[in-house]
N, C-alpha and C positions, 0 to 999 in steps of 0.2 A: 665463269661462275665458280668453277672448282678452284681456280687460281685465287680468286678473292677470298674464298673460305679458308684456303691454306694460309694466306697472309694474315687473316684474322686470328687463326689458331696460333700462328707463330708469335704474333703480337701479344696474345694472352699468355703464352708460355713465358715469353720474355718478361712480362710484367710480374708474373708470379715469381720467377727466379730473382728479379731485381728486388722484390719486396722481402725476400728471404736473405738477401746478401748480408745484411747487417746483424743477423742472428748467429752467424758462424763465420769465422775468418781463420784461414791457414796462412801463416807467414814464415819466412825463412829467417834464420838468425843473421843479422847484419851488424858487423863490428861488435859482436858479442851481445847484441840486444834483440829482443823480440818486441816489435811494435805492432799492436793489433789494428790501429786505426779505429773507426767507429764500430762499436758493438751495441746492439739494442737489448734492453731488458724485456722480458716476457710481458706482453700487455695484460695477460690474465693476472699475473702476480701483482701488477700495479692496481688494477681495478678491484681485486679482492681485498686490498688493504686500504684503499682510499675510496670511501663511499661518497665523499663530497664531489668527486670528479675534478678536483683542482689539477691533479697531475695526469696528463694523458700519455706522455712519452718520457723515457729516460734513456739517455745515451752515455756511453763512456768510452774513452780511449785509454788503452793499457800499454804501459812500457815497462819491461822487466829486464834487468841486467845485473851484473855482479861487479863489485868494486873491492879490490884487495880481498877477494874470495868471500865477501859478504854480500847478501842479497839486497838489491835496491829496487824500488818500485815507484812509479808515478802514474797518477790517474787524473784525467781531465773529464770533469762531470758536466753534463748539460741536461736540462729538462724543459719540457713544453707543457703548457697548461691546456686544459680542455676549454670548450667554447662557453661553458657555464659552470657554476659552483652551486651545490645544494647544501643548505644549512640544516641544522638538526630538526627544525620545524617544517622541513621540506620546501622552504622558500628558495626559488631558483634565482640566482644572481648572475648577471652578465654585464658586459660593457654597454649593451644597448639599454637594458633596464635601468642602469644606474647613470645613464648619460645626463639626466637633468639634475643630478646631485653631484657636482664636481668633487666635493670632499669625500663622499662615499666611494666614488669612482677611483679617486686617488688611493684610498685604503685597499680597495679591491685589487688594483694593479700592483700593489706592493706585496700581496700574498705570495708565499713560497713555502715549500716543505721545510720543516724544522729539523728533521732527522731522517736519514736514509741509510739502510744497511743492504748490501748486495752480496750475492754469491755467484761466482762464475766458475766454469769448468775448463780444464785444459787437457790436451793430450799431446804427446811428443813423438818424434821419430829420431832414431839415432843417426849420427853421421855414418854413412855406409862403411867407412874404414874401421869403425869400431864394432860393427855387428858381430863379427866372428872372433873378437878378442877374448881369449880364455879368461873366465872368472872376472869379467869386468863388473865392478861393484856399483850397480845402478839399480834404481827401482824399476818395476815392470819386467816384462819378459823380453828376451832378445830372440829374434827370429833369424834363422840362418838359411843360406842358400847353398851350403856345401856339406861335406860329410863330417866336418869337425864337430865334436860334441863339446858344448860349453855349458857353463853354469846357468841354470834357469833358462835354457834355450829350447825353442820349439822349431819345427820345420815350417818354412813359409817365407814371408817377405819381411822387409825391414820395418820394425815397429818399436816403440818405446813404452813410456808409462802414461798413466792418466791420473788426474787428481782435481782438486778444487781449491779455491781461495775465497775467504770471506773478508770484506772490507766495509768501512762505514764512514759517514761524514764527520765523525768526531776525530778520526785519526788519519784518514787517507785522502780525503778530498774535501773541497768546500762547495757549498751551495750558494750560488748568486742568483740574480734575477732571471726570470724566465727567458729562454732563448739565447742566453749567453753562457760561454764556457768558462769555468773556474780554472784558468790557465796560469794563475800566479802563485799556485801552491808549491811549496818546496818538496822535492822528492823525499820520501821516507825510507827507512830501512828497518826490517824486522830484526829482533835481537839475534836470531840464528836461522839456519835453513830449516830446522824442524818446525819453526814458527811461521814458515813461509807457505808454500803450496803443500797441501796434505795429499801425498801420493798414495794411490791404491796399490795393491799387489806389491807390498814393500816390506816383506818379513825381515826382521832384524834391522829395522830402520835406524839410521844414525845420521848425525849432522853431515859427516863426510859423504855418506851415500846419497843423501838428498842433494848435496852440492854437485856430486858427479852426475846425477840425473839431469840437472840443468846444464852442466858443462858440456856433456857429450851429446846433447840434442842439437840437431840442425834445423828442425822444423817444429812449430808449435801451433796447435789449433785451439782457438778460443771459442767457446760455445756455451749454450744453456744458461745465460745470465738471467737471474731472477731477483726480484726484490723480496727480501725476507722481513724487512721492517720499514714502514713508511708512516711518518707522523706529519700531520698538517695542522696549521693554526686554527683549530675548530672554534675556539672561543672568539677569536677575532672574526671569523666568518659569521658566527651567530650574532655577534654584536652589530655587524654591518646589516645583517638581515633584520634585526630588531629595529634599528633606526630607520631602515628603508620602509618597513611596514608601518611604522609610526607616522612617517611623513605622508605615505600614500593614504592612510586612513584620514589624516587631517585634511588632505586635498579633497577627499570624497565628501567630507562634512561641510566644508566651506567652498562652494563652487565659485570659480572665477577669481579667487584670491591668489595672488602670487605666492609661491613658496619662498622660504627664507633664502634658499640658494638659487640664484637665477640661472637660467639656461644660457650657455655661451657657445655660439656656433664655432668660434675660433678654437675654443678648447676641445670641442668634439673632433675637429679636423686633426688635432695633434694626438688626442688620447684614444680615439676609437676609429682609426682609419680602416680601409678595406683590407689591408694586409695584416697578417698576424703579428709581425714585429714592428709595425709603425710606431707604437708607443715607445718601445725601447730604442729604436733608431733615432727618434726625435729627441729623446732626453740625453743621448750620449754623443750626438753628432757635433756638439760645440766644443767638447774637450775630451781628453783621454782619461783613463782610470787614474793615472798618476796625479793629474790636476785635481781630480775629485778627492783623492786621499790627502792632498796637500791642504785642503780646506779644513782639515782637522776632524773629519768624521769618518770612522772606519766601518760603518754599518753598510752591508749590502742592500738593506731595505731602503736606504735613502735614495729615492728616485726624484728628488725635488729639484728646484731651480737654483739651489744654493751655490752650485759650482759655476753657473753661467749668468747669474743675475746680480745687479748692483742694488736691488731693492731691499735686500735683507742679508743678514749675516749671522751665523751661529757663533757666538762669542763666549769666551771664558775669562773670568777674573775672580780672584780670591777663592779658587777651588770651586767655583760655581759656574754654571752654564746657562745662557739665555739667548734670546734672539733680538737683534736690534735692526732698525732700518738704516738707510744711508745717511740719515741725519742724526743718528745716535739715539733715536727714541726707542724705548723698550716695547717690543711686540710680544715677547714671552718673558716672564720675570726670571731673574737669575736665582737658581736654586741648585742644591746638590743632587743633580740627576744627569743622565745622559740623554741628549736630544738626538733622536735617530732620524727625524724627518720634520720639515716645516713647509707648510703651504697654506696660503690664504687665511692666515690667522689661527691655524690649527697646527699643533706640534705633537709628534709621537715621542714619548719619553719612556725611560726605564730607570727605576729607582731601586738600588740594592737595599734590601731590608734585613738580610741575614747572610751569614757564612758559617759553614761547618767543615772542619778539616779532619778527614779520616781517610787514609789511602787516596789522597787527592783533596780537592776543594769543591764543595757543593754550595752554589750561590742561590739565594732566593731573591727575585726581583718583582716589583710591581710594574707592569707595563700597560700603557693606555694613551689616550689622547687628551690634551689640555688646550685651553684657550688663554687669552691674556690674563685671566684671573688666576691661572696656575692650578685650577681645580680640574679633576678628571671629569670629562663630559659624559661618558657612558659607563662609568665605573672603571675598574681595572682588572687585568688578569694577573694571576700569580704564577710566575714561571720559575722553574728550577733548572740549573745548568751545572753539570759536573765536569770538572777537569781532572783527569787522572794523572798521577805522577808516573813518568816513564822510568822503568827499572833499568839501572845501569848495570851492564854486564861487561866486565873487563875481558880483553882478548889476550892473545899470546899463547905460548906453548909452555908446558911444565914437564920436565923430565924427572921421574922418580926412580931411584935405584933401591931394589929390595934385597935384603940380606939372605932370604931363603924363600922357597915356595910357600911355606906356611905363613911367613910374614906377608907375602904378596896376597894370599887368599884373605888373611885377616884385614889387610888394608882395603881390599876391594869390598869386603863385607861392611867395614866401617864407613866407607864412602857411600855405599848404597843406603845404609841406615841413616846417615846424615842427610842424604838427599830426600829420603822419605819424611824425616822429621821436618825438614825445611818446607816441603810441599804441604804437610799437614798444618804447620804453623801458619803458612800463607793462607791456606783455606780457612782456618779458624779466624784469622785476622780479617779476611774478606767478609765472612759471615757476620762478624761482630760489627764491622763498619756499616754493612748494609742495614743491620737492625738499628744502629744508632742514627743513621741518616734518615731512615723511614720514620723513626720516632721524632726526630727534629723537624722533618717535613710536616708531620701531623700537628706539631706544636705551632709551626708558622701558619699553617692553614687555619687552625682554630683562632689564632691571634688576629688574622685578617679576614675572617669569615664575614 
């Protein structure tokens, strides 16, 4: 009996340890790179920002290295949905509740977060051979095991620095459909080491010092990842809930009358199987991502049969896009819009209605669902998307010779003054652009109200 109890306790401890594995990871530097493998975001930070319940889990893989003494980073993003989604009117939507409405189920399965911002923490350990190096210029404290007194050193064991990094889906990773990893994103590079990890305990921080902190570290621990911003397509969720409630009310009034969308057992087997990823595996098993992109549609939302069926094709001509069947008959009319998805006579489209350029480009788009008439079925949502221009920072070294100490001091003061003026000008320009963009957004909203 005692032995059985001990086995149960050990199994419980192992399960607890396993469940915490993905919240912290310590890795050694291999070929100059730190690779975290899977790290999970705090579940509390997700639930506190997403009241709909669409997003249940967020995982990320982190890879950090240096190329020609410049920082390089790569992130693989993956998310999982909850079992149901709650609309603004508290309607609960799920695969089972929407099973008898294939078009609504299709829209439900296409839901994904539109914007995600993350923050994760790191800590390092120095290579043992550098622990007692005198005046080693790195962030954090150096702990020594001998009598040598070094700069910023304390008595104890080997330790390095700690800090954090903020990343987002606009610049560092992409969000694709639920349960799949965005692994086709090109690695990015911050403009310098000061724009990379924000190290604590780093007085007199400089670009070289931040670089040394990464260079002389042999271990890095990734931990404490949290979601700082999470946006979900609430308008689309509410639109699905509105149409669902409308159809349910019509069924209650007219008993025994078949609904406009018929129940399809074969569709249910593919769309709402017993396993969480049945829908995704079914839609992606016939071809790979490259085949999907070759069809001319670059939207991750497009989970239709366009890539594997001969029954219809998204076609473009004369700078317009439409949908035709295999006989050339028009299913969705050709117009100046982007067709993101097509299924069973319904297409999801996006129409650009405005653009404003200021410190980047901000686009206004009408997005919604249309049928053969080309008219929006449930109205449309107005979406704004901003693309920032990357600031080009030239590299290289510049050697300056001063004629006297006084000239050197004056040159340093002038450089600091120009730097302050540049920062102030950039701040004013940013504020001006923000005001102009908000005024432009208000104008667009009033125009399409």
